[in-house]
C-alpha positions in Angstrom: 94.9 121.8 91.2 93.3 124.2 93.6 90.2 123.7 95.8 88.0 125.7 93.5 89.0 123.6 90.5 88.3 120.4 92.5 84.9 121.7 93.5 84.0 122.5 89.9 85.2 119.0 88.8 83.1 117.3 91.5 80.1 119.5 90.8 80.3 118.7 87.1 80.5 114.9 87.6 77.7 114.7 90.1 75.4 117.0 88.2 75.9 114.9 85.2 75.3 111.8 87.3 72.0 113.1 88.6 70.8 114.0 85.2 71.8 110.7 83.7 70.3 108.7 86.5 67.0 110.5 86.1 67.0 109.5 82.4 68.1 105.9 82.9 65.8 105.3 85.8 62.8 106.2 83.7 63.7 103.7 81.0 65.3 101.0 83.2 62.0 99.6 84.5 61.0 98.8 80.9 63.9 96.4 80.4 65.4 95.2 83.6 64.8 95.8 87.3 68.3 94.6 88.3 70.4 97.7 87.5 72.6 97.8 90.6 75.9 95.8 90.6 78.3 95.4 93.5 81.6 93.6 93.2 84.0 93.2 96.1 87.5 92.3 94.9 90.7 90.7 96.2 93.9 91.9 94.5 97.1 89.9 94.7 99.3 92.8 93.6 103.0 93.3 93.2 104.5 96.8 93.6 107.2 98.7 91.8 108.3 102.0 93.4 110.8 104.5 92.1 111.6 107.5 94.3 113.9 110.4 93.5 114.8 113.4 95.6 116.0 116.4 93.5 117.6 114.8 90.4 119.2 111.9 92.1 117.5 108.5 92.2 117.2 107.2 95.8 115.2 104.0 95.4 114.2 101.7 92.6 112.7 98.5 93.8 110.3 95.8 92.6 108.4 93.9 95.3 106.3 90.8 94.6 103.1 89.9 96.4 104.9 87.1 98.2 107.1 89.8 99.9 104.2 92.2 100.6 101.7 89.7 102.1 103.7 89.4 105.3 103.4 93.1 105.9 100.0 93.8 104.3 98.1 95.5 107.1 94.8 95.8 105.2 93.4 96.2 101.7 90.3 96.0 99.7 88.5 97.0 96.5 84.9 97.4 95.8 83.0 98.4 92.6 79.5 99.9 92.6 77.5 100.5 89.4 74.1 101.8 88.4 73.3 101.0 84.8 70.5 102.0 82.5 69.9 101.2 78.8 72.2 104.0 77.5 74.5 104.7 80.4 74.8 105.1 84.1 77.4 105.9 86.8 80.0 103.9 88.8 82.0 104.3 92.0 85.2 102.4 92.7 86.9 102.3 96.1 90.4 101.0 96.8 92.5 101.0 100.0 95.9 99.4 100.5 98.1 99.5 103.6 101.5 97.8 103.4 105.1 98.1 104.5 108.3 96.5 103.5 112.0 96.2 104.6 115.0 95.5 102.4 118.8 95.7 102.6 120.3 97.0 99.4 123.3 98.9 98.2 125.4 96.8 95.8 124.6 97.8 92.2 122.9 101.0 93.4 123.9 104.6 94.2 123.7 103.7 97.9 126.5 102.1 99.9 126.1 98.5 101.0 124.5 97.5 103.2 121.8 100.1 103.3 118.5 99.4 105.1 115.3 100.7 103.5 112.0 100.6 105.5 108.9 101.7 103.7 105.3 102.2 104.8 102.7 102.9 102.1 99.0 103.7 102.5 97.0 104.3 99.3 93.4 105.2 99.1 91.6 105.7 95.8 88.1 107.0 95.2 86.7 107.1 91.6 83.4 108.5 90.5 82.4 108.4 86.8 79.5 108.6 84.5 79.4 106.5 81.3 77.6 106.4 78.1 77.0 103.5 75.7 76.3 104.4 72.1 73.3 102.6 70.6 74.1 99.2 69.3 77.6 99.1 70.7 79.4 96.9 73.3 81.6 99.6 74.8 81.1 102.5 77.3 82.7 105.9 77.2 83.7 107.0 80.8 84.4 110.4 82.3 85.1 110.9 85.9 87.2 112.1 88.8 89.8 110.1 90.7 90.9 111.1 94.2 94.2 109.5 95.3 95.3 109.7 98.9 98.9 108.7 99.3 100.9 108.4 102.5 104.5 107.2 101.9 107.3 107.0 104.4 110.8 105.8 103.6 113.6 105.5 106.2 117.1 105.0 104.8 119.7 103.7 107.2 123.3 103.9 105.9 126.1 101.6 107.1 127.2 104.3 109.6 123.7 104.1 111.2 122.7 107.5 109.8 119.0 107.5 109.2 117.2 109.8 106.8 113.4 109.9 106.5 111.6 111.0 103.3 107.8 111.1 103.4 104.7 112.5 101.7 101.1 112.6 102.9 98.9 114.3 100.4 95.7 114.1 98.3 95.8 114.3 94.6 92.7 114.9 92.4 92.6 114.0 88.7 90.1 114.0 85.9 90.1 110.8 83.8 88.8 109.5 80.5 88.3 105.9 79.8 86.8 103.2 77.6 85.2 100.0 78.7 84.4 97.0 76.5 81.9 94.4 77.8 80.7 91.5 75.7 79.1 88.1 76.3 80.9 84.9 75.6 78.0 82.5 75.4 75.1 82.3 77.7 76.8 82.7 81.1 80.3 84.0 80.3 81.4 87.5 79.7 84.6 89.5 78.9 85.3 93.0 80.3 88.2 95.3 79.4 88.6 98.7 80.8 91.3 101.3 80.6 91.7 105.0 81.4 94.2 107.9 81.5 94.2 110.7 84.0 96.0 113.9 84.9 95.6 116.9 87.2 97.4 116.9 90.5 99.4 113.9 89.4 101.7 114.2 86.3 100.0 111.1 84.7 98.1 108.2 86.0 96.7 105.2 84.1 94.9 102.1 85.0 93.6 99.0 83.2 91.7 95.9 84.1 90.6 92.8 82.2 88.3 90.1 83.6 86.4 87.1 82.5 83.2 86.5 84.4 80.7 83.7 84.9 77.0 84.4 85.8 74.7 82.0 87.7 71.6 81.9 89.8 67.9 81.7 88.9 67.8 85.3 87.7 71.5 85.7 86.9 71.9 87.7 90.1 75.3 86.2 91.1 78.6 85.8 89.4 82.4 85.5 89.8 85.1 87.3 87.9 88.8 86.9 87.6 91.5 88.7 85.7 94.4 91.2 86.0 94.6 94.8 87.1 97.2 97.5 86.5 97.6 100.9 88.3 100.4 103.3 87.6 100.9 106.9 88.8 103.6 109.5 88.5 103.8 112.4 90.9 106.2 115.3 90.9 105.8 117.2 94.2 107.7 120.5 94.8 108.9 120.7 98.4 110.4 123.7 100.2 114.0 122.3 100.0 113.8 119.7 97.2 111.5 118.1 94.6 110.1 114.7 95.3 109.4 112.4 92.3 107.3 109.3 92.8 106.6 106.5 90.3 104.3 103.8 91.8 103.1 100.8 89.8 100.8 98.1 91.1 99.7 95.0 89.1 98.6 91.5 89.6 95.7 89.0 89.4 92.3 90.0 90.7 89.2 88.1 91.7 85.8 89.1 92.9 82.2 88.1 93.5 79.3 89.8 91.6 76.0 90.8 93.2 73.3 92.1 90.9 70.3 93.8 92.6 
């Protein structure tokens, strides 16, 4: 996707956002003056990474959170939302920085023992508008996801020959999603969200499900817990070879809700 297409995509999203906010702000004061929601999250993720150069698989590895936590340099997620009676907009930010080291070979195409050292930085920015049909408990989402991926993989063979494969690029996708949000009694609520995206990536999908509890004199605070999935497939043409990346992250998630 070229820069002109990205510019049009961003202009479309933010133009729709401005129009929608103008409509919802006019009606919001009639029903509720707490329309802003901010949710910082902690995500205990596990990672699955498949990397292929050309048509030959180089790496297929599953890494649990217990392995990643020792090399997790930094990470965070935060959700911002502005809601009106019939819709609104949201922004999600995610950043992860992690590395891992493993010795493999037996049962793979690589000779044993082969040392693999990886360093992964992933930043994701999502901006979307959403619309809630009258009388319904679900939102229709349309937005843009910018994925900034920096991946370095050093492969050291038994003869001490080291090969480095890396990528450092930004990918822009358009996504469509659906979000279901329903109350479970006075203070509890259930939220399910899923979306699919494509553009610079071949295909990306994400899903999250949480159960939340609201408290405070004006229901201005809450806690949420659930599970989050994120999966992306990238086929990047290089000058000498094609690089195929399949990255999947999933695990429990927990956050604190602030309603303003």
